[in-house]
N, C-alpha and C positions, 0 to 999 in steps of 0.2 A: 608503593608496594601493595597496600590493602586493595587498591582498585584493581590491580592485576590479579590478585588472588580472587576477588569477588567476580571479575569478568570471566576468568577461567572457570569458575564454578557455574556461571550462567551459561556459557558456551556448551560446556559438557552436559548440562541439564538439557539444554535444547536439543543436543544430539541424541542423548540416551532417551529422551521422551519422544523422539521422532518428529518434533515440531519443525526443526529445520528441514527434515525430508519431506514433510507434508507441504510446507510453504513452497519449496523448490518444485515438487512434483506437480502441484496444481498450477503454478504460474508457468512452468515449462510446457505443460500439456496445452494450456490455452495459448501460449506463444506459437506452438506448432499448429494448432487447429485454426487460429485466426486467419491467416492467408488462405488456408485450404477452404474454410467455409465462405470466405469472400469469392473464391473461385467457383465453388460448386453451388452457390445459392440459386443461380437460375435453373440448374439442372434439378435442384431439390423442389423448387416451385412447380416445375413441369411434372413432377411425380404426383402431385396433388390433383384430384379431380377438378378439371376446368382450369388448371394452372398453366396450360399451354398459352392461352390468350394473355394471362398476366405476365408470363415470362417475356412475351414479345414486346411488352411495354417497358421492360427493364433494360437499360443500356448495358452493354458488355462490362463485366467486372474489370476494374482497373486497380492500380496500385493504391489509389485513395481509398478504396473499399477495404483493402488488406490492412492499411494503417488504421482506419476507423474501427475495424473489428478488433484489432490488436489493443488499442487504446480502451475500447469499451469493455472487453473481456477481462483483460489484466487489471484495469483499474477497479472494476466492480468486485471481482473475486479477491482482489488484493485487499480491499477495504474490509470484506467479510473475514478474511484471514487476519487482518490487523486487529479486528475486534476479538475473534475467537482466541487467537494465541497470546493476547495481552491482558485480557480481562482477568485472568487468575494470576497475573505476574506477582502482585503484592498480596492481593486479597486471599489467595490460596495459601500463601506462606503464613499469613497471620491466622488462618483458620487452623493450619496444622501446628503452629507454634515454632516453625523453623526459622521464622524471621528473627524472633527473639534470640535464638541459638546463634545466628549469624552476627547479630549486633553485639554480642558480648565477647566477640573475638579479641579486640574490638574492631568492628567496621563501622565507620561514620555512616549515619543514615543517608546522607547526601551521595556518598560512595556507593552504598547498597542500591539506591535508585539509578545512579548514573551506570552502573554496571548492567543493569537490567536493560535500560535504554539502549546502550551501546551494543549488547548482544543481539537485541532484535533488530537494531539498524544493520549489523553485520549480516544477519540472516536474510532480511529483505534485500539488502544490497546484492548478495550472492545470487539470490533467487531471480531477482530482476535482470541480473546480467545474464543468467542462463536463458531466461525467457526471451530476452532481446536477441541473443545468438540465434536461438531456435527460430524465432520470427523472421529474422534478418535472412537466414538460410533458405526458408521456404518461400519467402516473398522473392528471392533471387531466382529460385527455380520456376515458380509458377508465374511470375510477373516480369520484373526487371530489377536491376541493383538499385538499392537505396543509398542516398547520400550518407556516408558513414558518420561524418561529424554531426549532422543533423539527427540521425538516428541515436547517436549517443546522448545528444542533448534531450531528446524525447524521453529516453529511458531515465535520465538524471531528473528530469521534472516529475516523471511519474513516481519515482522513488521519494522525492520530497513530498509529493502528494500524500502517499501512503504513510510516511513517517509523521504527518500531521495526526492522522487517525491512531497511529501507534502511541503517540505521546498523550493524546486526549484520553485514550482508553487506559493508559498507565496511570494517568491522573485520577480517573475514575476508580481504578482498582486500589489506588492508594487511599482514596477518601472512604472506602467502605470495607467491610469484612467479608463480603459476599460476592463471589464470582458472578452470580446471576444479576445482582443489583448493579454491579460494575458493568456488565454487558449491556444492561437495560439503559443506563446513563449514557454509555457510549453510543448505543443505537439512537437515542434521542438526539444527541448532539450531531450525529451523522445526518439525520433527517432534517434538523434544523439548518445546517450548512447547505444541504441540497436546496431546501426552500429559498434560503437567501441567495443562493448562487443563481437561482432562476430570476431574481429581480434585476431588470435592466440597469446597467451601469454599476450597481453594487456588486454584481456577480464578477466584474472584472478584477475586483480587489481580493477576491477569495480563492482558496486552493484549487477549486474546480477549473479555474481558468488556466492553471499550469498545464492541464491535458490539452486544452485547446491550442495553447501556444506551441506546445510540442508537436502536435499534428501539423500545424501551419509550417513549422520549420521544416519537417520532412518533405512536405508537399511543395516546397519552394515559395511559399507565400509569405508576404510581409506581415509583421505584428510584433508587438513587444509589450510584454505585461509584467515588467519588473515589480510593480507594486504587489502583484499576487505572490511573487517569491518573498518579498519582504514581510507580508503578512503571514505567510506560511512559516517562515523561520521564526517570526515573532510568536506564533501560536505554539510552536514546539518549545521555545524557550520559556514562554510564559506558563504552559502546562507543567513543565518540569520544576519550575520555580515555585509554583503554587503547591505541587505534589510534595516538594521538599519541605516547604514551610508547614504543611499540614502533618506530614509524617513525623517531624521533629516534636510535635505536640501530642502525639498518639501514645497511649499506654499499651504496651504489647504484653 
């Protein structure tokens, strides 16, 4: 029961603070724009002085361009949102003293953190679902129908990718009492994962590979990167476990 009470409080806070609306609005906008940008890129290039010659070298846009735009835009802005919307999840409550008030109800500290992670997961799940619907519809209009099961798989993998950064940022927010410091730590982790993901062979096991796998599925190409799924789930679980252990030892 304590978990449901804490979860209700977190969901209401995300709604009242417009965080849910911001996440959904940003991702839906880029879900809509991605296939449109893919379709209009040659025309945009032609508008640049001397761009006519460059545009002639670019092959006609296809469904692969719409998928690539969608994956790039939603994943990049999704990571930024994951950092911004999560870095104050615990740190801000410790600054304001509201964390101590919640914990004397009493709400176990593990439940307190689990409710925050669950509420953020629900927000990003709903937002990715809406963005996926928007992108699917516009791709259908501008290009051709996408394979629905593969499209759902892509969005599921993208959600898992973003939840890795949500959980790591939640850990940073738990370890510190400053939103700015938590954001800095989370950004450093993001950069580190990006650098490691660029290393041949090692990148196949890191969260970034989830996006490549999802794109391959939609385009009907072969590929399987289950180790990246396992590592991503392990990072989420590990980040939560470390955050819980650290939070239990903190004086509020």
